[in-house]
N, C-alpha and C positions, 0 to 999 in steps of 0.2 A: 581146473580144479572146481570141486565143489561143496556147496556152503549152505548154510544155514540161514534161513531167514526166520527171522522171531519177533512177532508182534509189541508191541508196546502194551504193556496194562494201561488199564484207568489208571495206578499209581504213579507209574514213571511218566505218564503223561502232565502227570500236576506238578511231578515233582520236577521238570523242564520246563513248567510254567512259570514257575514260582522261581528260578534260577535267575540273577543278572548272570548277560553274557560274559560279563569279565570275570566271573569267580571262576578262582582258579580251583584244581584239587577238587570241583565237582563230576565226578565221570557220565552223570545223565546229561547233565548241560553240554559239556566236550562230546556229544555222541549228537544226542540232539539241544537244535538251537531254541529256545523259550518261543519266536516267529511260528517255527516247523509244528510245536507241540500248541500252542493257542488256534493255530490254524487246524488243526486236526480234530482238538475239538469242537470248534464251531462246526466242521463242518458232519461230526455226528453228531451235534447237538439239534442239528439241523434235518438226523434225519437220512445223509450220506451212511451207505455200506460200510463197513470196518474194512473191509477187502481193498478199499478207495481213499479210506480218508487214513486209515491208523497208518503210521511210522512201523518198519520194520529197524530190530538192532539186528546189525549183519555179524554175524559170528562164525568164526575161524573157524575150520575144519581140525578136529582135533583137543582143542583142550576147551572147546566153544565160544573162545573168549571174544568178547562184543567188539572188534574193532573200527566198526561204524555204523550209519545208518543209512536209512535208503526208505521212499515211498513214493506213491501215485500223489503230485498237486490237486489232483480232482476224480472225479468218476470221467470213464470217454467220453466224448462229443464228439459225433460225429467220424467212430472207427479210430480216435487219436486219445491217446492220454500222455500227459508231458509227467515224467518223473523226474525224484533229486535225487543224487545220495552225495553223501564223506563220509570218509576215511580216515582215522586220527593219522597224525605224522607219524610216528612211529612205523604203521603198519603200509603208507604209503609203498606203489611200486610192484608189490607184491600180488597184484591179480585180482584184489578184493572186491576193489570200484568193479571192472568188468564183468565179473562173474556175478555182484549183486545185480547190475544190468541186465546178462541174460535170466537172472532168476525172477527179477519184475514181468520180462518180459514174457517169462509160462505160466504167471501170475494171469496176466492179460488175457494171452492166449486163450488161456484153461478157464478163467471166467465163465464163458458163455454169455457175454454181454452183444444184444442184436448187433450185426453189420451196418 
């Protein structure tokens, strides 16, 4: 499966940061938890490159529906990088997490970060 990752905009990050985690019906908060958006905003403010700081929406092939989110938890250190991902319950078990991890790995390897 080939899917698209779309980075969150500054507006998306701000919206996610302002949502309480238990608020039903708020799509951005469901896709990107407030603590993830807060961490991303802090990293961006500290000058971490957007590719490592900004979370991505996981977009379903075909209709580009956002079915989850993923991203790097920090910039690479000693050739290692930690990732995080989540897929909405209605879309789990369909290979989206596996495809998102593969896409993040491609981004990491293509980044040109020094070995």
